[in-house]
C-alpha positions in Angstrom: 8.3 1.8 48.1 9.0 5.1 45.8 5.9 6.8 44.6 5.8 5.8 40.5 6.7 9.4 39.1 9.5 8.8 40.7 10.2 5.4 39.5 9.8 6.5 36.5 12.4 9.2 36.3 14.6 6.5 38.3 14.1 4.1 35.2 14.6 7.1 32.3 18.0 7.6 34.2 18.9 3.9 33.8 17.7 4.2 30.5 20.2 7.0 29.9 23.4 5.4 31.8 22.9 2.1 29.9 22.9 3.4 26.6 25.0 6.2 27.6 27.9 3.5 28.5 27.5 0.9 25.6 27.9 4.4 22.8 31.0 5.5 22.0 32.4 9.0 23.8 31.6 11.1 20.6 27.9 10.4 21.8 26.4 13.0 23.3 22.9 13.5 25.7 21.0 17.1 25.0 17.6 18.0 26.5 15.9 19.6 23.5 13.4 22.1 25.5 16.0 22.6 28.4 15.1 26.3 29.3 11.6 25.1 30.0 12.7 23.6 33.4 12.1 27.1 34.1 8.5 27.1 33.6 6.0 27.6 35.9 2.5 26.2 35.2 -0.6 28.4 36.0 -2.2 25.9 37.9 -3.9 26.4 40.5 -4.2 29.7 39.8 -7.2 31.6 38.2 -7.6 30.8 36.4 -6.1 28.1 35.6 -4.9 27.8 31.6 -4.8 24.1 30.1 -3.3 22.8 26.7 -6.3 21.3 25.2 -6.9 19.0 22.3 -3.8 20.4 19.7 -0.6 19.4 19.0 1.8 22.3 19.7 5.5 23.3 20.3 7.6 26.3 21.4 8.5 28.5 17.9 10.6 30.6 20.0 11.7 31.2 24.1 12.4 34.6 24.4 14.9 35.4 21.3 15.6 32.3 20.8 13.7 30.1 17.8 15.3 26.3 18.0 15.0 25.4 21.1 12.9 22.5 19.8 14.6 21.5 16.9 16.8 18.5 17.0 20.3 19.5 16.9 21.8 16.4 15.5 20.3 13.0 14.3 20.2 10.1 16.9 17.2 9.1 19.0 14.7 10.5 21.4 14.7 7.6 24.7 12.6 10.0 27.1 10.5 13.1 27.7 9.3 15.5 30.6 6.7 17.3 31.4 5.7 19.6 33.9 2.8 19.8 35.6 0.8 22.5 37.5 -1.7 21.6 40.3 -5.2 21.7 39.7 -7.4 21.7 42.0 -10.4 19.2 42.5 -12.6 22.0 40.8 -10.9 22.6 38.0 -9.5 19.2 37.3 -13.8 18.6 37.3 -14.3 21.3 35.1 -11.7 20.0 32.1 -12.4 16.4 32.7 -16.2 16.9 32.6 -15.5 18.9 28.9 -12.4 17.4 27.0 -11.5 13.8 29.3 -8.9 12.9 31.3 -6.2 15.0 31.6 -3.4 12.4 29.0 -0.3 14.0 26.7 2.6 12.4 24.4 4.6 13.7 22.2 5.0 13.8 18.7 8.1 15.0 15.9 7.3 16.3 13.1 8.7 17.1 9.3 8.9 20.9 7.9 7.9 21.1 4.5 11.9 22.2 3.0 9.8 24.7 0.8 9.9 28.0 3.3 6.6 29.1 1.9 5.0 26.5 3.2 7.6 25.9 6.0 4.2 25.8 8.7 3.0 22.8 7.1 4.4 19.6 9.1 4.8 16.2 8.7 3.9 13.7 11.7 6.9 11.2 11.4 6.9 9.9 15.1 5.2 9.7 18.7 5.4 7.9 22.1 2.6 6.5 23.5 0.1 8.6 25.0 0.3 8.9 29.0 -2.3 9.9 31.8 -1.3 12.7 34.0 -3.6 13.1 36.6 -1.5 11.1 38.9 1.3 13.5 38.2 -0.3 16.8 38.8 2.2 19.6 40.1 5.6 17.8 38.9 8.1 17.4 36.7 8.1 13.7 35.6 10.0 11.7 32.5 8.6 8.9 30.9 11.5 6.6 29.4 10.7 5.4 26.1 10.8 1.1 25.6 11.4 1.7 21.6 13.2 5.5 21.4 12.2 7.5 18.3 15.2 8.0 15.9 14.9 11.8 14.9 16.7 13.6 12.4 19.1 17.2 12.7 15.7 19.6 12.3 12.7 18.0 13.3 10.9 19.8 15.5 9.8 18.2 18.9 6.5 18.9 20.2 3.5 18.2 22.5 0.4 16.4 22.1 -2.1 16.7 23.6 -5.8 14.7 22.9 -7.6 15.9 26.1 -6.3 18.7 28.3 -2.9 19.3 29.9 -1.9 21.7 32.5 1.3 22.9 31.5 1.3 25.9 29.8 2.6 29.1 31.3 0.9 32.7 32.1 0.7 35.1 29.0 4.6 35.9 27.9 6.0 39.7 26.8 9.2 38.2 26.6 9.0 37.1 23.0 8.2 33.2 23.7 5.0 31.6 21.5 4.1 28.7 20.7 2.4 27.3 17.6 -0.8 24.6 17.4 -1.7 22.5 14.2 -5.3 24.6 14.6 -6.3 26.4 11.0 -5.5 30.4 11.5 -9.0 31.1 11.6 -9.9 29.2 14.8 -7.1 30.0 16.7 -9.8 30.7 19.4 -11.7 27.0 18.9 -10.0 25.5 21.9 -12.4 22.3 22.3 -12.4 21.5 18.5 -10.0 18.2 18.1 -6.7 19.1 15.8 -4.3 17.0 18.0 -1.6 15.7 15.8 -2.2 11.6 16.1 -1.5 9.6 12.7 2.2 9.2 11.3 2.1 10.6 8.0 -1.1 13.5 9.4 -0.1 16.4 7.8 -1.0 19.9 9.2 -0.6 23.8 8.4 0.3 25.8 12.1 -1.0 28.8 11.9 -1.5 29.8 15.4 0.3 30.9 18.0 0.2 32.5 20.9 2.1 34.0 24.1 3.0 31.7 26.8 5.4 28.8 27.4 4.9 25.0 26.8 6.5 22.9 29.8 7.8 20.0 27.9 11.2 18.2 27.1 12.4 15.2 25.7 16.0 14.0 25.3 18.5 13.4 22.7 21.2 10.6 22.1 23.2 12.0 19.8 24.6 8.9 16.9 28.3 9.0 17.2 30.6 10.3 15.6 33.6 8.6 13.9 36.9 9.5 16.0 39.9 10.8 14.2 41.8 8.2 14.5 38.5 5.5 12.5 37.9 8.5 10.3 40.9 7.9 8.6 40.9 4.3 8.1 39.3 2.7 4.4 
């Protein structure tokens, strides 16, 4: 029997095949945050760096600033997270302070006014997944109910407890933002995760690291040239 993590990936692949088979040729499959597949999460290195009690999104990957913005209207049908492999002692350390490792995907709508661009509202989210059984793996979670998204929405990772899904500090220009107040960027034990639809928060803290996650988008079909001319 296949391990559960492989079954989840397989189920996601079957879901995508079914959806694409039913959609017109003009629909596309896009992996938002695909560059994260090359990221290595730190654990079990020392120190083992983890995300804790926040919602975050990758604001810049090297010199690219739109890697985690939805590029077209459509539906998110799965999300993926790459996890480090913390030791038993490291896991016990984080579990005792934050609870069992867990995460979910969150969809944010940015404020339309430029001066308030760091204010984001939750417009969609997936169920929270427990992660301990998948440590050391890159695992995909297919969605029983897909999330409708629009071009320009932000794809974020919500970690209500902790997750070993963070790279070491980088010097390549990459950075991620967290739903923390500017004067509390070091308060990693304070609960700031955005878990409620409609929740509206400023993302004032930024960190020179890479979050290891992505989301699978199937774009909305667009009319082909023949049908576009019909009335």
